[in-house]
C-alpha positions, 0 to 999 in steps of 0.5 A, a space after each residue: 785441491 789440497 785442504 788448508 790444515 791448521 798448521 799451515 796458518 800462523 797461531 793467533 798470537 803470531 797472527 796478532 803480531 803480524 797484524 800489528 807489524 804490518 799496521 806500522 810497517 811493511 808486511 813480514 817478508 817471506 821471500 828473498 826479494 821481499 826481505 831485500 825490499 824491506 831492508 832497502 825501505 828501512 835503510 832509506 827511511 833511516 837515511 831520511 830521518 838522519 837528514 831531517 834531524 841534521 838539516 832541521 837541527 842546524 836550521 833551528 840552532 842557527 835561527 835560535 843562536 843568531 837571532 836579532 834579539 841577542 844582537 846578531 847581524 846577518 852575514 853578507 857573503 856570496 859565491 863561496 866556492 868551498 860551501 858550494 862544493 860541500 853542499 853539492 858533494 855531500 848530497 851526491 854521496 848520499 844519493 850514491 849510497 841510496 842508489 847502490 842497494 836500490 839498483 841491486 834490489 831492482 836487478 834481483 827483482 828482474 832476474 827470472 832466469 833458471 826457474 824451477 817452476 813457471 806459472 802464467 797468471 791471466 787476469 780476467 774481469 774478475 778472476 784469475 786464470 793459472 796455467 802451470 807451464 813448466 816444472 812438475 805441475 806442467 799442464 795444470 790449468 784452473 781458474 781462481 775466483 772469490 770464495 767469500 759467501 754472498 751473504 757476507 758481501 751483502 751484509 747479511 752475515 758477519 764478515 769472516 777472517 779472510 773477507 774478500 781474501 779467499 778463493 775457491 782454487 788457490 795457487 799451490 807452489 813448493 817452498 824453496 823453489 824459484 817460481 817464475 810468474 808470467 802475467 798477462 790479461 784477457 780484457 783490461 789491465 790487472 796487477 798480480 800483488 802479494 805483499 809478503 812476496 814483494 811481488 807486484 806485476 801488471 797484467 796487460 792485455 796483449 803483453 807478457 810481463 814476468 816476475 819471480 818469487 821463492 817462498 821460504 816456509 809453508 803457509 797461506 799468503 794472500 794478495 789482491 789485484 792492485 790495478 783498478 779494473 772495473 766495478 768488481 776490482 775488489 773481488 779479485 783476491 790472490 791466495 798462494 799455498 806454499 807447501 813442502 815439495 812432497 805435499 806439492 807432488 801429491 797435489 800435482 798428482 791429484 790435479 792431473 787425475 782430476 784433469 784426466 777424469 774431466 777429459 774422459 767425460 768430455 770425450 764421452 759427451 762427444 
């Protein structure tokens, strides 16, 4: 397994900036889909703010300017065709303006065609299993379990920087390559979720779902199971190491050597 050199992790100042950013907004997007989701979120939020200001501004202005204390009397009118058309057409146009980018983003999220690499993620109580189905790492298979020390879980030691978000075997993928992720489960419903990728896909027993991501830059990206799956639901972290293609090739070669050695040991035992 590739170690995690310090240059793969953000510097302290960058980490602080990311923490402040994600504390008030979505995490910094690290994939194409995550950026589209982030931009869509921002657009819809701005539209909602504008609607709020216009509607409540008009309402409070009308209440203040036409109050009874200054002598205004309520207007008596109904069945105004023009008004009804206006307050129907304007919301319709707003909804169309919101629907168009949302539909484009959803379609892009579901486009898992032509991947460079396909990985199957299987949810178990309470760990993940990964199988590299296509691409340079085809044939690689391993389990990924929580690596937080027991002393930290029991409160006998200070919690580490990545408490409950560290694993023994992270997923390793090359940057700049489209990764198709197939999800399923062995027992109950789980969900594979990495916020920085804009990916959250349910893993359902007996069903196969898929999603995709393409990481922009090297780094360590963390997530969790996002579907309540039992008493140790909080102990199912996800860690993805995105590395340069050259480093990924070295990792693949190393994993295949280990798998070959394990196969030889099993053969000798038989």
